[in-house]
N, CA and C atoms as an extended XYZ file, in Angstrom:
342
Properties=species:S:1:pos:R:3:atomname:S:1:resname:S:1:resid:I:1 pbc="F F F"
N       297.331       72.543      104.855 N   MET     1
C       296.595       72.607      106.097 CA  MET     1
C       297.392       71.933      107.208 C   MET     1
N       297.465       72.587      108.366 N   LEU     2
C       298.223       72.054      109.490 CA  LEU     2
C       297.428       71.000      110.246 C   LEU     2
N       298.117       69.978      110.716 N   ASN     3
C       297.451       68.994      111.563 CA  ASN     3
C       297.490       69.502      113.009 C   ASN     3
N       296.878       68.781      113.928 N   TYR     4
C       296.811       69.217      115.320 CA  TYR     4
C       298.188       69.446      115.929 C   TYR     4
N       299.126       68.547      115.656 N   LEU     5
C       300.468       68.689      116.219 CA  LEU     5
C       301.167       69.940      115.704 C   LEU     5
N       301.173       70.107      114.396 N   ASP     6
C       301.821       71.293      113.837 CA  ASP     6
C       301.146       72.564      114.333 C   ASP     6
N       299.831       72.541      114.401 N   ASN     7
C       299.103       73.705      114.895 CA  ASN     7
C       299.483       74.023      116.344 C   ASN     7
N       299.664       72.985      117.158 N   TYR     8
C       300.072       73.173      118.549 CA  TYR     8
C       301.391       73.943      118.610 C   TYR     8
N       302.372       73.500      117.841 N   TYR     9
C       303.686       74.144      117.878 CA  TYR     9
C       303.638       75.560      117.297 C   TYR     9
N       303.026       75.697      116.140 N   PHE    10
C       303.075       76.988      115.461 CA  PHE    10
C       302.105       78.022      116.026 C   PHE    10
N       301.244       77.607      116.943 N   SER    11
C       300.352       78.589      117.580 CA  SER    11
C       300.963       79.163      118.864 C   SER    11
N       302.099       78.622      119.268 N   GLN    12
C       302.760       79.133      120.472 CA  GLN    12
C       303.523       80.416      120.159 C   GLN    12
N       303.582       81.289      121.132 N   ALA    13
C       304.354       82.522      120.996 CA  ALA    13
C       305.835       82.199      121.178 C   ALA    13
N       306.670       83.047      120.646 N   GLU    14
C       308.103       82.911      120.896 CA  GLU    14
C       308.382       83.405      122.307 C   GLU    14
N       309.337       82.885      123.003 N   PRO    15
C       310.318       81.881      122.609 CA  PRO    15
C       309.861       80.437      122.827 C   PRO    15
N       308.639       80.237      123.360 N   GLN    16
C       308.150       78.870      123.591 CA  GLN    16
C       308.114       78.050      122.299 C   GLN    16
N       307.705       78.677      121.205 N   GLN    17
C       307.586       77.943      119.948 CA  GLN    17
C       308.921       77.347      119.519 C   GLN    17
N       309.960       78.152      119.496 N   SER    18
C       311.278       77.657      119.070 CA  SER    18
C       311.790       76.577      120.012 C   SER    18
N       311.565       76.780      121.292 N   CYS    19
C       312.005       75.816      122.286 CA  CYS    19
C       311.280       74.475      122.096 C   CYS    19
N       309.976       74.513      121.910 N   LEU    20
C       309.195       73.290      121.692 CA  LEU    20
C       309.601       72.574      120.410 C   LEU    20
N       309.838       73.335      119.362 N   LEU    21
C       310.255       72.713      118.095 CA  LEU    21
C       311.613       72.033      118.236 C   LEU    21
N       312.522       72.680      118.980 N   PHE    22
C       313.821       72.044      119.230 CA  PHE    22
C       313.628       70.756      120.024 C   PHE    22
N       312.837       70.839      121.099 N   LEU    23
C       312.611       69.660      121.946 CA  LEU    23
C       311.939       68.526      121.179 C   LEU    23
N       311.023       68.883      120.296 N   ARG    24
C       310.349       67.880      119.458 CA  ARG    24
C       311.378       67.118      118.631 C   ARG    24
N       312.227       67.844      117.935 N   ASN    25
C       313.256       67.198      117.112 CA  ASN    25
C       314.247       66.415      117.965 C   ASN    25
N       314.585       66.966      119.126 N   PHE    26
C       315.524       66.298      120.026 CA  PHE    26
C       314.967       64.942      120.474 C   PHE    26
N       313.716       64.926      120.920 N   LEU    27
C       313.107       63.676      121.383 CA  LEU    27
C       312.957       62.663      120.257 C   LEU    27
N       312.495       63.116      119.103 N   LEU    28
C       312.276       62.187      117.992 CA  LEU    28
C       313.580       61.605      117.455 C   LEU    28
N       314.669       62.343      117.603 N   SER    29
C       315.961       61.815      117.149 CA  SER    29
C       316.692       61.076      118.262 C   SER    29
N       316.188       61.141      119.482 N   TYR    30
C       316.830       60.482      120.623 CA  TYR    30
C       316.782       58.965      120.487 C   TYR    30
N       315.649       58.469      120.023 N   SER    31
C       315.476       57.031      119.823 CA  SER    31
C       314.455       56.810      118.717 C   SER    31
N       314.708       55.841      117.835 N   PRO    32
C       313.715       55.550      116.784 CA  PRO    32
C       312.414       54.985      117.356 C   PRO    32
N       312.429       54.596      118.625 N   GLN    33
C       311.224       54.036      119.245 CA  GLN    33
C       310.344       55.111      119.890 C   GLN    33
N       310.832       56.351      119.896 N   ILE    34
C       310.015       57.449      120.405 CA  ILE    34
C       309.180       57.988      119.250 C   ILE    34
N       307.880       57.993      119.448 N   LYS    35
C       306.931       58.469      118.433 CA  LYS    35
C       306.077       59.580      119.032 C   LYS    35
N       305.599       60.443      118.154 N   GLU    36
C       304.788       61.578      118.583 CA  GLU    36
C       303.341       61.380      118.162 C   GLU    36
N       302.425       61.841      119.023 N   GLN    37
C       301.011       61.804      118.683 CA  GLN    37
C       300.277       62.931      119.404 C   GLN    37
N       299.106       63.237      118.909 N   TRP    38
C       298.245       64.241      119.515 CA  TRP    38
C       297.338       63.524      120.506 C   TRP    38
N       297.472       63.862      121.789 N   LYS    39
C       296.704       63.179      122.826 CA  LYS    39
C       296.485       64.152      123.974 C   LYS    39
N       295.284       64.158      124.510 N   TYR    40
C       294.952       65.024      125.646 CA  TYR    40
C       295.254       66.498      125.354 C   TYR    40
N       295.018       66.920      124.151 N   THR    41
C       295.216       68.301      123.647 CA  THR    41
C       296.651       68.806      123.767 C   THR    41
N       297.608       67.912      123.610 N   THR    42
C       299.005       68.324      123.607 CA  THR    42
C       299.850       67.333      122.806 C   THR    42
N       301.106       67.694      122.621 N   ALA    43
C       302.051       66.798      121.965 CA  ALA    43
C       302.479       65.745      122.980 C   ALA    43
N       302.172       64.499      122.673 N   PHE    44
C       302.485       63.390      123.561 CA  PHE    44
C       303.477       62.480      122.851 C   PHE    44
N       304.380       61.900      123.615 N   PHE    45
C       305.385       61.015      123.039 CA  PHE    45
C       305.264       59.643      123.682 C   PHE    45
N       305.391       58.624      122.843 N   THR    46
C       305.359       57.251      123.317 CA  THR    46
C       306.733       56.626      123.115 C   THR    46
N       307.007       55.627      123.915 N   TYR    47
C       308.218       54.832      123.752 CA  TYR    47
C       307.770       53.381      123.749 C   TYR    47
N       308.107       52.689      122.688 N   LYS    48
C       307.640       51.306      122.486 CA  LYS    48
C       306.129       51.229      122.643 C   LYS    48
N       305.440       52.223      122.086 N   LYS    49
C       303.978       52.316      122.043 CA  LYS    49
C       303.328       52.527      123.412 C   LYS    49
N       304.124       52.882      124.425 N   LYS    50
C       303.584       53.175      125.751 CA  LYS    50
C       303.778       54.657      126.038 C   LYS    50
N       302.804       55.256      126.743 N   LEU    51
C       302.903       56.678      127.064 CA  LEU    51
C       304.205       56.960      127.797 C   LEU    51
N       304.906       57.996      127.345 N   PHE    52
C       306.265       58.273      127.820 CA  PHE    52
C       306.367       59.670      128.434 C   PHE    52
N       306.105       60.703      127.633 N   CYS    53
C       306.196       62.074      128.126 CA  CYS    53
C       305.362       62.992      127.246 C   CYS    53
N       305.204       64.231      127.701 N   TYR    54
C       304.407       65.198      126.957 CA  TYR    54
C       304.918       66.605      127.240 C   TYR    54
N       304.544       67.527      126.383 N   PHE    55
C       304.879       68.931      126.564 CA  PHE    55
C       303.690       69.656      127.168 C   PHE    55
N       303.990       70.623      128.011 N   SER    56
C       302.928       71.456      128.549 CA  SER    56
C       303.479       72.832      128.893 C   SER    56
N       302.580       73.795      128.881 N   ILE    57
C       302.916       75.156      129.280 CA  ILE    57
C       301.924       75.541      130.375 C   ILE    57
N       302.448       75.906      131.527 N   SER    58
C       301.608       76.293      132.653 CA  SER    58
C       300.755       77.498      132.280 C   SER    58
N       299.466       77.401      132.571 N   LYS    59
C       298.551       78.504      132.240 CA  LYS    59
C       298.848       79.759      133.059 C   LYS    59
N       299.236       79.576      134.320 N   LYS    60
C       299.494       80.724      135.190 CA  LYS    60
C       300.838       81.386      134.896 C   LYS    60
N       301.897       80.608      134.951 N   SER    61
C       303.245       81.184      134.843 CA  SER    61
C       303.821       81.173      133.428 C   SER    61
N       303.149       80.466      132.504 N   ARG    62
C       303.646       80.292      131.133 CA  ARG    62
C       304.964       79.512      131.104 C   ARG    62
N       305.251       78.779      132.194 N   ALA    63
C       306.458       77.963      132.264 CA  ALA    63
C       306.279       76.724      131.388 C   ALA    63
N       307.307       76.385      130.677 N   LEU    64
C       307.320       75.235      129.777 CA  LEU    64
C       307.910       74.042      130.521 C   LEU    64
N       307.299       72.869      130.348 N   TYR    65
C       307.872       71.684      130.975 CA  TYR    65
C       307.567       70.427      130.173 C   TYR    65
N       308.370       69.410      130.457 N   ILE    66
C       308.139       68.071      129.925 CA  ILE    66
C       307.646       67.239      131.098 C   ILE    66
N       306.474       66.638      130.946 N   GLY    67
C       305.932       65.763      131.977 CA  GLY    67
C       306.264       64.321      131.640 C   GLY    67
N       306.852       63.616      132.583 N   PHE    68
C       307.191       62.208      132.376 CA  PHE    68
C       306.140       61.340      133.061 C   PHE    68
N       305.489       60.488      132.276 N   VAL    69
C       304.346       59.706      132.736 CA  VAL    69
C       304.692       58.848      133.950 C   VAL    69
N       305.787       58.145      133.919 N   ASP    70
C       306.210       57.315      135.060 CA  ASP    70
C       307.319       58.008      135.840 C   ASP    70
N       307.210       59.294      135.963 N   GLY    71
C       308.231       60.087      136.639 CA  GLY    71
C       308.431       59.719      138.094 C   GLY    71
N       307.391       59.188      138.733 N   ASN    72
C       307.519       58.766      140.129 CA  ASN    72
C       308.512       57.620      140.303 C   ASN    72
N       308.870       56.954      139.215 N   LYS    73
C       309.827       55.847      139.261 CA  LYS    73
C       311.239       56.297      138.880 C   LYS    73
N       311.384       57.598      138.587 N   ILE    74
C       312.673       58.141      138.171 CA  ILE    74
C       313.225       59.007      139.300 C   ILE    74
N       314.438       58.703      139.720 N   ASN    75
C       315.076       59.481      140.774 CA  ASN    75
C       316.092       60.437      140.133 C   ASN    75
N       315.675       61.697      139.993 N   HIS    76
C       316.561       62.717      139.429 CA  HIS    76
C       316.242       64.051      140.082 C   HIS    76
N       317.275       64.779      140.442 N   LYS    77
C       317.118       66.039      141.195 CA  LYS    77
C       316.347       67.116      140.436 C   LYS    77
N       316.299       67.066      139.119 N   LYS    78
C       315.622       68.092      138.325 CA  LYS    78
C       314.155       67.775      138.036 C   LYS    78
N       313.694       66.601      138.445 N   LEU    79
C       312.284       66.250      138.274 CA  LEU    79
C       311.526       66.639      139.537 C   LEU    79
N       310.408       67.317      139.360 N   VAL    80
C       309.607       67.745      140.512 CA  VAL    80
C       308.188       67.202      140.394 C   VAL    80
N       307.587       66.919      141.559 N   ALA    81
C       306.244       66.352      141.598 CA  ALA    81
C       305.176       67.430      141.698 C   ALA    81
N       305.364       68.398      142.555 N   GLU    82
C       304.404       69.477      142.790 CA  GLU    82
C       302.993       68.941      143.034 C   GLU    82
N       302.890       67.937      143.888 N   GLY    83
C       301.591       67.386      144.246 CA  GLY    83
C       301.079       66.290      143.334 C   GLY    83
N       301.783       66.001      142.271 N   ARG    84
C       301.352       64.937      141.359 CA  ARG    84
C       301.758       63.576      141.942 C   ARG    84
N       300.927       62.571      141.749 N   LYS    85
C       301.227       61.240      142.280 CA  LYS    85
C       302.166       60.457      141.371 C   LYS    85
N       301.940       60.516      140.079 N   GLN    86
C       302.704       59.689      139.153 CA  GLN    86
C       303.648       60.498      138.273 C   GLN    86
N       303.186       61.586      137.744 N   ILE    87
C       303.959       62.373      136.789 CA  ILE    87
C       304.955       63.274      137.517 C   ILE    87
N       306.148       63.365      136.956 N   ARG    88
C       307.155       64.314      137.418 CA  ARG    88
C       307.501       65.195      136.219 C   ARG    88
N       307.826       66.448      136.497 N   VAL    89
C       308.066       67.375      135.397 CA  VAL    89
C       309.484       67.941      135.438 C   VAL    89
N       309.961       68.246      134.257 N   PHE    90
C       311.263       68.858      134.046 CA  PHE    90
C       311.002       70.227      133.425 C   PHE    90
N       311.269       71.279      134.196 N   TYR    91
C       311.018       72.639      133.708 CA  TYR    91
C       312.122       73.110      132.781 C   TYR    91
N       311.705       73.876      131.788 N   ILE    92
C       312.626       74.432      130.804 CA  ILE    92
C       312.327       75.915      130.653 C   ILE    92
N       313.352       76.724      130.792 N   ASP    93
C       313.206       78.164      130.590 CA  ASP    93
C       313.517       78.453      129.125 C   ASP    93
N       312.507       78.830      128.328 N   PRO    94
C       312.744       79.040      126.897 CA  PRO    94
C       313.626       80.258      126.592 C   PRO    94
N       313.922       81.052      127.617 N   ASN    95
C       314.794       82.210      127.430 CA  ASN    95
C       316.254       81.889      127.697 C   ASN    95
N       316.523       80.648      128.072 N   LYS    96
C       317.895       80.213      128.364 CA  LYS    96
C       318.211       78.959      127.554 C   LYS    96
N       319.494       78.616      127.519 N   ASP    97
C       319.895       77.371      126.872 CA  ASP    97
C       319.273       76.197      127.624 C   ASP    97
N       318.834       75.201      126.882 N   ILE    98
C       318.217       74.015      127.479 CA  ILE    98
C       319.299       73.183      128.157 C   ILE    98
N       318.998       72.701      129.326 N   ASP    99
C       319.914       71.881      130.106 CA  ASP    99
C       319.937       70.463      129.517 C   ASP    99
N       320.669       70.320      128.442 N   ILE   100
C       320.719       69.049      127.701 CA  ILE   100
C       321.316       67.934      128.544 C   ILE   100
N       322.307       68.251      129.365 N   LYS   101
C       322.952       67.229      130.197 CA  LYS   101
C       321.922       66.550      131.100 C   LYS   101
N       321.161       67.342      131.841 N   ASN   102
C       320.154       66.755      132.727 CA  ASN   102
C       319.007       66.118      131.955 C   ASN   102
N       318.623       66.701      130.839 N   LEU   103
C       317.569       66.105      130.013 CA  LEU   103
C       318.004       64.734      129.505 C   LEU   103
N       319.243       64.609      129.059 N   ASN   104
C       319.761       63.301      128.618 CA  ASN   104
C       319.742       62.288      129.756 C   ASN   104
N       320.147       62.716      130.954 N   GLU   105
C       320.138       61.814      132.110 CA  GLU   105
C       318.724       61.326      132.401 C   GLU   105
N       317.761       62.254      132.393 N   ILE   106
C       316.375       61.888      132.673 CA  ILE   106
C       315.835       60.955      131.601 C   ILE   106
N       316.116       61.240      130.347 N   LEU   107
C       315.643       60.376      129.257 CA  LEU   107
C       316.238       58.975      129.376 C   LEU   107
N       317.512       58.888      129.707 N   ASN   108
C       318.142       57.568      129.880 CA  ASN   108
C       317.477       56.792      131.009 C   ASN   108
N       317.200       57.458      132.131 N   LEU   109
C       316.526       56.803      133.248 CA  LEU   109
C       315.103       56.392      132.879 C   LEU   109
N       314.407       57.253      132.157 N   ALA   110
C       313.027       56.964      131.772 CA  ALA   110
C       312.956       55.781      130.805 C   ALA   110
N       313.848       55.737      129.857 N   ILE   111
C       313.851       54.651      128.873 CA  ILE   111
C       314.132       53.307      129.538 C   ILE   111
N       314.960       53.300      130.580 N   LYS   112
C       315.259       52.045      131.280 CA  LYS   112
C       314.023       51.431      131.920 C   LYS   112
N       313.004       52.248      132.167 N   LEU   113
C       311.772       51.724      132.765 CA  LEU   113
C       310.984       50.841      131.806 C   LEU   113
N       311.254       50.993      130.499 N   TYR   114
C       310.484       50.279      129.486 CA  TYR   114
C       311.266       49.093      128.963 C   TYR   114
């Protein structure tokens, strides 16, 4: 029987599913202090037990993104607010190669906040 997290990933259509599974493994292997949990009906990640980031898929455009909880404190050209006060998002096109260089930069900046 699948748990909520596994069900979240495996219920997604391709190519979002493969992209999310890659990102899940990427984040969990990025630091041993990054942990995954089911929160607010999505895959949420904590760093040192504090809310860090989460995965989401836009209902309208089906765009995949990683939302960074303290994104307003991170200065990076690929993070966008789109009217959000605190969270900034990093969009990922599941039909293209993931921009690992910018994702690494954002993760390094985000981790420094903790």
